C-alpha positions, 0 to 999 in steps of 0.5 A: 521527465528524465527517469532520474528525476522520476526516481528521485521523486518515488524515493521521496514519497513515504511507504506504509506497510500493510495487512489485508482485512479478513474479508480480503476487501481492504488494505489496512494502514496501521500507524501511517508514516505520515500521520499515525493514524489507521487508514483503509484502501481497497485491496484489489491489487496485484502489484502489492500481492506480487511483493511490489509498491502501489501509490495511493491518495493519502488519507491523512487530514494534513492537506499534503500532496503526493500520497503514499506508497502501500507495500504488504508487511513481510509478517502479514498473513492475508486470507488465502481467498485473497490471493486468488481474487488478485489472481496471485499464486502463493 
């Protein structure tokens, strides 16, 4: 697959912004862009901590393939211990 086709497909995958739970163990998707529900995903993800996007399988009950990306909400204030757990300096 060419890089152009891969990039085009990436643009079609939805992006959910997340916040980190108080325990630092879960990402919380509130108001999913695909279904409007709340979902939880594991939060041990250095890519998201560094400002990137991480692809996850959808937790929506819609039967659609493709999943979605998770991205840390810019207004989120993750607990300090989460940053240490994923190995990223604030």
